[in-house]
TORFI-811837 format. One record per residue (C-alpha): residue in one letter; x, y, z. Coordinates in steps of 0.25 Angstrom, whole numbers, padded with zeros to 4 digits, always signed. Each point is the difference from the previous one (the first is absolute). Example, Ala and Ser with C-alpha at 12.3 -4.5 7.8 and 13.67 -1.06 7.14 Angstrom:
<recs>
a+0049-0018+0031;s+0006+0014-0002;
</recs>
This chain:
<recs>
m+0420+0230+0254;g-0006-0014+0005;g+0002-0012-0009;g-0008+0000-0013;a-0006+0014+0003;s-0003+0007-0012;v+0010+0011-0005;v-0013+0007-0005;r-0004+0003+0014;h+0015+0001+0005;g+0002+0014-0004;r-0013+0006+0003;d+0004+0007+0013;a+0013+0005-0007;l-0009+0005-0012;a-0009+0007+0009;g+0011+0007+0007;a+0008+0005-0012;l-0011+0004-0011;i-0001+0014+0006;a+0014+0003-0006;c-0006+0000-0014;l-0005+0015+0002;s+0009+0004-0011;a-0007-0009-0011;a-0008+0008-0010;p-0015-0003-0002;l-0004-0005-0014;a-0005+0010-0009;a-0015+0001-0001;e+0000-0002-0015;a+0010-0011+0000;p-0005-0012+0007;l+0007-0013-0001;a-0009-0005-0011;a+0011-0010-0005;i-0006-0010+0010;e-0011-0006-0008;w-0008-0004+0012;l+0000+0014+0006;q-0004+0007-0013;d-0011-0010-0003;t-0007+0000+0014;l+0004+0013+0007;l+0002+0012-0008;v-0012-0001-0009;p-0012+0005+0006;d-0011-0010+0002;a-0013+0003-0008;g-0008-0002+0012;e+0007+0011+0007;l-0003+0010-0011;y-0015-0003+0001;p-0002+0000-0015;v-0015-0005+0000;t-0006-0001+0014;p+0005+0009+0011;p+0000-0006+0015;t-0012+0004+0008;g-0003+0004+0014;d+0011+0000+0010;a+0009-0005-0011;w+0002+0013-0006;i+0010+0009+0007;d+0009+0011-0003;g+0012-0007-0008;a+0008+0013-0002;i+0015-0003+0001;t+0009+0010+0007;m+0015+0001-0003;r+0011+0006+0008;p+0015+0000-0002;l+0008-0009+0009;d+0010+0008+0010;r+0009-0012-0001;v+0001-0014-0005;n-0003-0010+0011;p+0002-0015-0002;d-0015-0002+0004;a-0004+0009-0011;v+0008-0008-0011;g-0009-0006-0011;l+0000-0004-0015;f-0011+0009-0004;p-0008+0013+0004;p-0013-0004+0008;a-0008+0009-0009;r+0002-0010-0012;v-0009-0009+0008;g-0009+0011+0005;l+0005+0001+0014;p+0005+0012+0008;r+0015+0001+0004;d-0004+0002+0015;f-0008-0013+0000;w+0006-0005+0013;g-0005+0013+0007;p+0004+0000+0015;s+0003-0014+0001;t+0015-0003+0004;a+0009-0010-0006;e+0000-0009+0012;e-0015-0001-0001;l+0000-0003-0015;a+0011-0010+0000;p-0008-0011+0007;l-0012+0002-0008;v+0009-0001-0013;a+0006-0013+0006;a-0014-0006+0002;l-0005+0002-0014;p-0005-0014-0004;l+0007-0008-0011;d-0012-0008-0004;t-0010+0011-0003;l-0009+0004-0012;p+0007+0005-0012;a-0006+0014+0001;l+0004+0002+0014;r+0014-0005-0003;m+0001+0010-0012;l-0003+0011+0010;a+0010-0005+0010;y+0011+0001-0011;r-0004+0014-0003;l+0001+0004+0015;l+0014-0007+0001;l+0006+0006-0012;a-0006+0014-0001;e+0008+0012+0004;f-0008+0006+0012;d+0005+0010+0009;a+0007-0006+0012;p-0009-0002+0012;r+0000+0011+0011;g+0010-0001+0011;a+0010-0008-0008;p+0010-0007+0010;p+0014+0006+0001;a+0011-0007-0009;a+0005-0009+0012;q-0014-0007+0000;g-0001-0003-0014;s-0011+0000-0010;p-0010-0010+0005;l-0011+0002-0011;l+0010-0001-0012;a+0006-0013+0006;a-0014-0005+0001;r-0004+0004-0014;i+0013-0007-0005;d-0003-0013+0008;k-0015-0001-0005;l+0004+0002-0014;y+0010-0012+0002;d-0011-0008+0007;f-0009+0003-0013;g+0011-0005-0009;a+0001+0014-0006;l+0016+0000-0001;d+0001+0009-0012;q-0009+0010+0007;a+0008-0001+0013;l+0013+0001-0007;a-0005+0012-0008;l-0004+0007+0014;l+0014-0004+0006;d+0007+0006-0012;t-0006+0014+0003;l+0008+0000+0013;d+0015+0001+0005;s+0007-0013-0004;r+0011+0003+0010;d-0010-0004+0011;a+0005-0013+0007;g-0014-0005+0003;l-0005+0003-0014;k+0011-0008-0006;l-0004-0012+0007;r-0015+0001-0006;w+0006+0004-0013;l+0008-0013-0001;e-0011-0009+0005;i-0009+0005-0011;a+0011+0000-0011;l+0003-0015+0004;l-0014-0004-0003;l+0000+0008-0013;g+0013-0006-0004;d+0007+0014-0001;e+0009+0001+0012;e+0013+0005-0007;p-0004+0015+0001;v-0004-0001+0014;c+0012-0008+0004;r+0009+0011-0006;r-0008+0009+0010;v+0002-0009+0011;l+0015-0001-0002;t+0003+0015-0004;g-0009+0007+0010;e+0006+0008+0011;i-0010-0006+0011;p+0003-0014+0005;f-0009-0010-0005;p-0009-0006+0011;f+0001-0014-0003;e+0014-0007-0002;a-0005-0012-0007;a-0006+0009-0011;r+0013+0008-0001;i+0008-0013-0002;y-0010-0005-0010;c+0002+0013-0008;l+0015-0001+0000;a+0000-0014-0005;r-0011+0004-0010;s+0009+0011-0005;g+0011-0010-0003;d+0009+0004+0012;w+0001-0014+0006;p+0012+0004+0009;a-0007+0011+0006;a-0012-0008+0003;e+0008-0011+0006;a+0008+0011+0009;a-0013+0006+0004;h-0006-0014+0004;d+0013-0003+0008;a-0001+0013+0007;v-0015-0003+0004;e+0004-0014+0004;g+0010+0006+0010;e-0011+0009+0006;g-0009-0011+0003;g-0006-0004-0014;l-0012+0003-0008;p-0014-0004+0006;p-0006-0013-0005;p-0003-0004-0011;y+0009+0010-0007;d+0012-0006+0007;m-0001-0013-0008;l-0006+0007-0012;i+0012+0010-0002;a+0010-0011+0003;r-0006-0009-0010;f-0001+0012-0010;l+0015+0003+0002;e+0004-0014-0001;v+0007+0001+0014;e+0008-0012+0003;g-0008-0011+0007;h-0013+0005-0005;v+0000-0004-0015;d-0004-0014+0002;a-0009+0002+0012;d-0014-0005+0001;p-0011+0008-0007;i-0004+0012+0008;v-0015+0000-0002;p-0003-0013+0008;l+0010+0005+0011;t-0006+0013+0002;g-0015-0002-0003;l+0000+0010-0011;p-0008+0006-0007;a-0010+0003+0012;q+0006+0014+0001;l+0008+0002-0012;s+0006+0013-0004;p+0003+0005-0014;l+0015-0001+0003;a-0001-0014+0006;w-0008-0004-0011;r+0010+0005-0011;m+0012-0006+0007;l-0007-0014+0001;e-0003+0002-0015;a+0015+0003-0002;i+0005-0012+0007;g-0009-0010-0007;e-0011-0001+0010;p-0011+0008-0007;v-0013+0002+0008;s-0014+0000-0007;t-0007+0014+0002;h-0013-0008+0003;g-0004+0003+0014;l+0009+0012+0001;p-0005+0014+0000;v-0006+0005-0013;a+0012+0010-0002;f+0009-0013-0003;a-0009-0003-0012;h+0008+0011-0008;a+0012-0009+0000;d-0008-0010-0008;l-0003+0010-0011;r+0015-0002-0005;g+0002-0005-0014;t+0008-0012+0006;i-0012-0005+0008;g-0009-0011-0006;w-0013+0005-0007;r-0010-0006+0010;a+0008+0007+0012;q-0001+0013-0008;i-0015-0001-0001;e-0002-0004+0014;a+0009+0012+0005;a-0008+0010-0010;e-0013-0005+0005;r+0004+0002+0015;l+0005+0014-0004;v-0012+0004-0008;r-0009-0005+0011;s+0006+0009+0010;g-0001+0012-0010;a+0016+0001-0002;l+0001-0004-0014;a-0008+0004-0013;p-0010-0010-0005;n+0007+0001-0014;r+0012-0006+0005;l-0008-0012+0004;l-0007-0001-0013;g+0014+0000-0007;l+0004-0012+0008;y-0014-0007-0002;t+0002+0001-0015;q+0015-0003-0001;r-0002-0014-0005;a-0010-0012+0000;a-0003-0006+0013;a+0007-0014+0001;a-0008-0006+0011;s-0014+0001+0006;g-0006+0003+0013;g+0002+0011+0010;i+0008+0012-0006;w+0000-0006-0014;d-0015+0000-0001;r+0000+0015+0004;v+0011+0002-0011;r-0008-0007-0010;a-0013+0007+0003;v+0006+0014-0002;q+0007-0005-0013;r-0013-0004-0005;l-0007+0013+0003;e+0011+0008-0006;a+0000-0008-0013;a-0016+0001+0000;l+0001+0015+0001;a+0011+0001-0010;l-0009-0008-0010;d-0012+0009+0004;d-0009-0013+0001;p-0012+0002+0010;d-0003-0015-0001;a+0014-0003+0005;i+0001+0012+0010;g-0012-0003+0008;p+0005-0014+0005;a+0015+0005+0001;l-0005+0011+0009;v-0007-0008+0009;a+0011-0010+0001;a+0010+0011+0002;w-0008+0007+0011;t-0002-0014+0008;q+0015-0002+0000;m+0004+0014+0003;e-0011+0001+0011;a+0006-0013+0007;a+0013+0007+0001;e-0005+0013+0004;l+0005+0007-0013;e-0013+0005-0005;m+0004+0014+0000;a+0012-0004-0009;l-0010-0005-0010;v-0008+0013+0001;a+0012+0009-0002;l+0004-0009-0012;f-0013-0002-0007;a-0011+0009+0004;e+0002+0010-0011;r+0001-0011-0011;l-0013-0006+0005;r-0009+0012+0001;d-0007-0001-0014;i+0000-0015-0002;p-0013-0006+0000;l-0001-0012+0010;d-0011-0008+0006;g-0002-0010+0011;a+0010-0001+0011;a+0010+0008-0008;t-0009+0012+0001;e+0000+0000+0015;v+0015-0001+0000;a+0001+0011-0009;r-0009+0008+0008;s+0008-0002+0013;i+0013+0004-0008;g-0007+0012-0004;h-0004+0004+0014;l+0014-0003+0005;s+0007+0008-0011;d+0004+0015+0000;a-0012+0003-0008;y-0010-0006+0010;e-0009+0012+0000;v-0002+0000-0015;h-0002-0015+0000;a-0011+0002+0010;l-0007+0010-0009;t+0001-0008-0013;a-0001-0014+0005;p-0006-0001+0014;g-0006-0013-0001;a-0013-0005+0006;g-0005-0004+0014;p+0002+0004+0014;r+0015-0002+0001;a+0003+0007-0014;e-0008+0012+0005;l+0008+0000+0013;l+0013-0001-0008;a-0004+0011-0010;a-0004+0010+0012;i+0013-0002+0007;a+0008+0002-0013;r-0008+0013-0002;g+0001+0004+0015;l-0015+0000+0002;p-0008-0005+0012;p-0004-0014-0003;d-0015-0004+0001;p-0001-0004+0015;d-0010-0011-0003;l+0010-0008-0008;p+0002-0013+0006;g+0015-0004+0002;d+0010-0007+0010;a+0008+0007+0011;i+0010+0006-0009;e-0010+0006-0010;a-0008+0006+0012;a+0013+0006+0005;v+0003+0006-0014;a-0014+0006-0001;e+0001+0006+0014;a+0013+0007-0004;f-0007+0006-0012;a-0013+0004+0006;p-0003+0015+0002;s+0008+0007+0011;p+0006-0012+0008;e+0005+0002+0013;l+0015+0001+0003;p+0006-0011+0009;a+0002+0003+0014;g+0013+0007+0003;a+0003+0004-0015;a-0008+0013+0001;e+0009+0004+0012;r+0013-0003-0008;l-0005+0006-0012;a-0003+0013+0007;e+0014+0001+0005;g+0005-0001-0015;r+0005-0015+0001;r-0004-0003-0014;g+0012-0009-0004;e+0000-0007+0013;e-0015-0003-0001;v+0002-0006-0015;l+0011-0009+0006;r-0009-0005+0010;v-0011-0003-0011;l+0010-0008-0008;d+0003-0008+0012;r-0015-0001+0004;i-0005-0005-0013;g+0010-0010-0004;s-0005-0011-0009;g-0014+0006+0001;s-0006-0013+0006;d-0005+0007+0013;p-0013+0007-0003;r+0000+0010+0011;m+0015+0004-0002;l-0003+0001-0015;a-0012+0009+0002;e+0007+0009+0009;g+0013+0001-0009;l-0008+0003-0012;v-0008+0011+0007;l+0014+0006+0004;l+0006-0001-0013;r-0012+0008-0007;h+0000+0010+0011;l+0015+0003-0002;g-0002+0002-0015;f+0005-0014-0004;e-0012-0002-0009;d+0007-0008-0011;i+0007-0009+0011;a-0013-0003+0007;r-0007-0004-0012;r+0011-0009-0005;t+0001-0006+0014;a-0015-0003+0001;l+0000-0006-0014;q+0012-0009+0003;a-0006-0004+0013;l-0013-0004-0007;l+0007-0007-0012;l+0013-0006+0005;d+0000-0012+0009;r+0009+0006+0011;r-0008-0006+0012;g+0012-0005+0007;
</recs>
């Protein structure tokens, strides 16, 4: 591996080549999902109200046969591993249809990180559901490219607990998986169990620097030094791990050497292993500017309050952490400064206090201030998740009314809100129609995004070119992945209209409505 290259990517080929060895792993029981993960329980396993169509059913081409077919698996395939049965979120087991793992893996890798929350929620469901393996699964020697892509994308999203739960369903003896396990565990601060697997497994570990680190971490410093000497005799470790391991083991001649970071140019491409060893030798590197997965390391209790809040905000923004965790940090103590993040903390604290006192006169100004602060940080959906239910029956006026109306449209109860508090004016009419899945008035004035949304919810819209052919071949899952990539942040009106049409045609009515409402109400224009 070249200097400074990330260990996260170092083991990808080995991971893909070895995962097929996991065929003996048992699937999770359909009635026992890993609900211990709060994020998974809250956002994935509970059916969405819109998907149940309690009030307004979809119209026109949006209504398709949503029957789910089930069939037993002949065997367990690594590409079929998941955390919950797809039926729990209204999807069929054969969702991938005739698409192969080689066709699906690049589409998973292309899923955008900066996207609308509803689309990210759908992406998480596809990454974690226990679908049947794609057809024409490659032989064991060629690995499991779809599973490797799923794990890598979860890492990119910062969803380390979810990625670790997915890896825990597999064969821990696999060499490639050990490397990925270790990297995730290093960021979660729980590497000891994985290090035990690294040291006791029958299959050699694919990266010697990690094995040496685990030997030292277990307290066997003589064995770590012997392993380091052996590697040095064979040509040494690749940089910067040669210097990191030598400094970590306090090898003679390296203890009082110059700091490593200025010498190597870190942290431009910093791996979890290198990051952890730099911390251990007294050269800690800030997680700012590093991938969002590193933010987990700042949630440790030994880290300062501000760093914990900033880390939680990054992870909530990426959908990898429950908003309640962020609220707990926001309200942990009184803000001791002003400006930036502290204004946001103070605004949320004031809103929480006003709601606790049930004082509408205080709630209105506090709500407007909190929304302004959270909107600036693209954390509006956290505010929605935390306060939408508590705000529903509170009488408000002025700007607070508009904020509360936006929160209602963005909440899980968006359809009920559209029926009970639709508001007045052309934009309010458009939002209410979209929330109910009804065709908007074509004469309503609006900007390009509003026109795109109205086009997608018009009666009998045409499918985009090429989509009909792929759907006729049964490539439903492949087409959904393409939609997730195509819509992105919802800032391109043409792509937004086409993506919404496809989501509705494919039966993702709830996701389509949420996506449209978020495109209209959230400032995600790039």
